C-alpha positions in Angstrom: 0.0 0.0 0.0 1.2 3.5 -0.8 1.8 5.6 2.3 -1.2 7.8 3.1 0.9 10.9 3.3 4.0 12.7 2.0 6.1 14.7 4.4 8.1 17.6 3.0 10.7 18.8 5.5 12.0 22.3 5.4 14.9 23.0 3.0 15.7 26.2 4.9 16.0 26.6 8.7 12.9 25.1 10.3 10.4 27.5 11.7 7.3 26.8 14.0 4.9 26.6 11.1 3.3 23.4 9.8 1.2 23.4 6.6 -1.4 20.7 6.1 -2.9 19.6 2.8 -5.6 17.0 3.6 -7.7 17.3 0.4 -5.1 17.6 -2.4 -4.5 13.8 -2.9 -6.2 12.2 -5.8 -5.2 8.5 -5.5 -8.0 5.9 -5.3 -7.1 2.3 -4.2 -8.1 -0.4 -6.7 -10.5 -2.1 -4.3 -12.4 1.2 -3.9 -12.3 2.0 -7.6 -14.1 -1.2 -8.4 -16.9 -0.2 -6.1 -17.6 3.2 -7.6 -20.2 4.0 -10.2 -18.7 3.6 -13.8 -17.0 6.8 -15.0 -17.7 8.4 -11.7 -16.3 12.0 -11.5 -15.1 13.0 -8.0 -15.7 16.8 -7.7 -14.8 19.3 -4.9 -11.2 18.2 -4.4 -8.4 20.6 -3.6 -7.0 20.5 -7.1 -3.2 20.9 -7.3 -2.6 22.6 -4.0 0.5 20.4 -3.6 2.0 22.1 -6.6 0.7 25.5 -5.8 2.4 25.4 -2.3 5.5 23.5 -3.2 7.6 26.5 -2.3 6.7 26.3 1.4 9.6 24.1 2.5 12.0 26.7 1.1 10.6 29.1 3.7 11.3 26.7 6.5 7.7 25.4 6.7 7.1 21.7 7.3 4.4 20.3 4.9 2.2 17.3 5.4 0.3 16.3 2.3 -2.4 13.6 1.8 -1.8 11.1 -1.0 -5.3 9.6 -1.3 -8.5 11.3 -2.4 -10.9 12.8 0.2 -13.4 10.2 -1.1 -11.2 7.4 0.3 -11.3 9.0 3.7 -11.9 12.7 4.5 -9.1 13.7 6.9 -10.9 16.9 7.8 -13.9 15.1 9.4 -14.3 13.9 13.0 -13.8 10.1 13.4 -17.2 9.7 15.0 -20.2 7.6 14.0 -21.6 7.3 11.5 -18.3 6.9 9.6 -20.2 6.5 6.3 -22.7 9.1 5.2 -23.0 12.8 4.5 -20.3 14.4 2.4 -20.0 17.4 4.8 -19.9 15.3 8.0 -18.8 11.7 7.6 -15.2 10.4 7.3 -16.3 8.4 4.2 -18.8 10.1 1.9 -21.7 8.1 0.5 -22.5 10.7 -2.2 -20.6 13.7 -3.7 -21.1 17.3 -2.6 -23.8 17.5 -5.3 -25.7 14.6 -3.8 -24.7 12.2 -6.6 -24.4 8.5 -5.5 -20.7 7.4 -5.6 -21.1 3.6 -5.2 -22.5 0.8 -7.3 -21.3 -1.6 -4.5 -21.6 0.0 -1.0 -18.5 -0.7 1.2 -19.1 -3.0 4.1 -18.7 -1.9 7.7 -15.4 -3.9 7.8 -14.1 -2.1 4.7 -15.1 1.3 6.1 -13.2 0.5 9.4 -10.2 -0.7 7.4 -10.1 2.5 5.5 -10.1 4.5 8.7 -7.3 2.4 10.1 -5.2 2.4 6.9 -5.5 6.0 5.7 -7.1 8.2 8.4 -5.3 7.2 11.6 -1.7 7.2 10.3 -2.2 10.6 8.8 -3.5 12.1 12.0 -0.8 10.3 14.0 1.8 11.9 11.9 0.3 15.4 12.2 0.0 15.0 15.9 3.7 14.0 16.1 4.7 17.0 14.0 2.8 19.4 16.2 4.3 17.9 19.4 7.8 18.1 18.0 7.4 21.7 17.0 6.0 22.6 20.5 9.0 20.9 22.1 11.4 22.8 19.9 9.8 26.2 19.8 7.2 26.3 22.6 4.3 26.9 20.2 3.4 26.2 16.6 1.3 27.7 13.8 -0.8 25.2 11.9 -2.0 26.3 8.4 -4.8 24.1 7.0 -4.8 24.7 3.3 -7.9 24.2 1.1 -9.6 25.4 -2.1 -13.3 25.6 -3.1 -15.7 26.9 -5.7 -19.3 27.1 -4.4 -21.0 28.5 -1.3 -19.3 31.9 -1.4 -17.9 34.2 -4.1 -15.0 35.6 -2.1 -11.4 34.9 -3.2 -9.9 33.9 0.1 -11.6 32.8 3.3 -9.8 32.5 6.6 -11.3 30.4 9.3 -10.4 30.3 13.0 -13.6 29.0 14.5 -14.8 32.6 15.1 -11.7 33.4 17.2 -11.3 30.1 19.0 -8.4 28.4 17.1 -5.9 31.2 16.6 -5.3 34.7 17.9 -6.7 37.8 16.3 -3.2 39.0 15.7 -2.3 35.9 13.6 -5.4 35.9 11.5 -5.0 39.7 10.9 -1.4 39.1 9.8 -2.5 36.5 7.2 -5.4 38.7 6.1 -3.1 41.6 5.6 -0.6 39.5 3.7 -3.2 38.4 1.2 -4.7 41.8 1.0 -1.4 43.4 0.2 -1.4 41.4 -3.0 -4.8 42.5 -4.0 -6.8 39.5 -2.9 -10.3 40.0 -1.5 -10.3 38.3 1.9 -13.1 37.4 4.4 -13.1 35.7 7.8 -15.2 32.8 9.0 -17.7 33.2 6.2 -19.1 29.7 5.8 -15.6 28.3 6.1 -14.9 28.9 9.8 -12.5 25.9 10.1 -13.1 22.2 9.8 -12.2 19.3 12.1 -8.4 19.7 11.8 -8.5 23.4 12.6 -11.0 23.0 15.4 -9.5 19.9 16.9 -5.8 20.8 16.9 -6.5 24.5 17.6 -7.9 23.5 21.0 -4.3 23.3 22.3 -3.0 26.6 23.8 0.4 25.9 22.1 -1.2 25.6 18.6 -2.5 28.5 16.6 -4.6 26.9 13.8 -5.9 28.7 10.8 -7.8 27.3 7.8 -7.1 29.1 4.5 -9.6 28.5 1.7 -8.8 29.8 -1.8 -11.4 30.0 -4.5 -10.6 27.8 -7.6 -10.6 30.7 -10.2 -7.9 32.4 -8.2 -5.4 29.8 -9.5 -7.2 27.7 -12.1 -8.8 28.4 -15.5 -12.4 29.2 -14.8 -13.5 27.8 -18.1 -12.4 24.3 -17.1 -14.3 24.2 -13.9 -17.6 23.1 -15.3 -16.1 20.1 -16.9 -16.3 16.6 -15.3 -12.5 16.3 -15.3 -9.5 17.4 -13.3 -8.6 21.0 -14.3 -5.1 21.7 -15.6 -2.5 23.3 -13.4 -0.2 24.4 -16.3 -2.2 27.6 -17.0 -1.3 31.3 -16.6 -3.7 31.7 -13.6 -1.7 29.1 -11.7 1.7 30.6 -12.4 0.4 34.1 -11.4 -1.1 32.9 -8.2 1.9 30.8 -7.2 4.2 33.9 -7.6 1.8 36.0 -5.5 1.3 33.4 -2.9 5.0 33.0 -2.4 5.2 36.7 -1.5 2.2 36.3 0.8 3.7 33.4 2.7 7.1 35.0 2.9 5.5 38.0 4.5 3.7 35.7 7.0 7.0 33.8 7.8 8.9 37.1 8.4 6.3 38.2 10.9 6.2 34.8 12.6 10.0 34.9 12.9 9.9 38.5 14.3 7.3 37.4 16.9 9.5 34.3 17.8 12.6 36.5 18.2 10.7 38.9 20.4 9.2 36.1 22.5 12.6 34.4 23.0 14.4 37.7 23.5 
């Protein structure tokens, strides 16, 4: 079995920032593929965020990236019963976000439990370990939960901190200002106030967790988004956004390092 995650360690001096990409994986295991409806399109995935954010390790940021599709297991859902059901609530979705049935053969309770054990638990175990290591080294850690979307709202970037519960107002303002400085239209806690990962790990007083949602057309070709296919990443929109985002996150990193120096000093 392919590992359920890729770990990208910093290529510059490590800083107390961990980026998490729970929905950018696209891999479907063969045993699940055989259960899906024929020619089933799997929408609402965080297309190509692994490529969009591949500069993060060069800024000293540790990156944890999912390998498997959110339809195998949704890493941003609470591992509570029912494990199989609603797209927006269950670890394993029965239908797409558009209420289209996924399966011609419904996975058994044993298969569902096996998916949780093989794909969900190892990922969260790794994320927990990374957070603990960063806290031991730095005293605190910033967790950036990175996502993308199309529907529900029209805003370009939505920052979510559980309406003030998962990170400080100082930190969310810092990120908001960094995106705003590059001309992006940013909102806070508008529909996307932070999913399970942000809410769960942000409970720790040593963790400042922030969900960052980016609207697809910010970095993808809008004309491709109505097609039942994975959109291309080799498009001008992608290159432009990546260049801008690198400046945004460099600004965030500089501010975090300044805060760290002030705290230690």
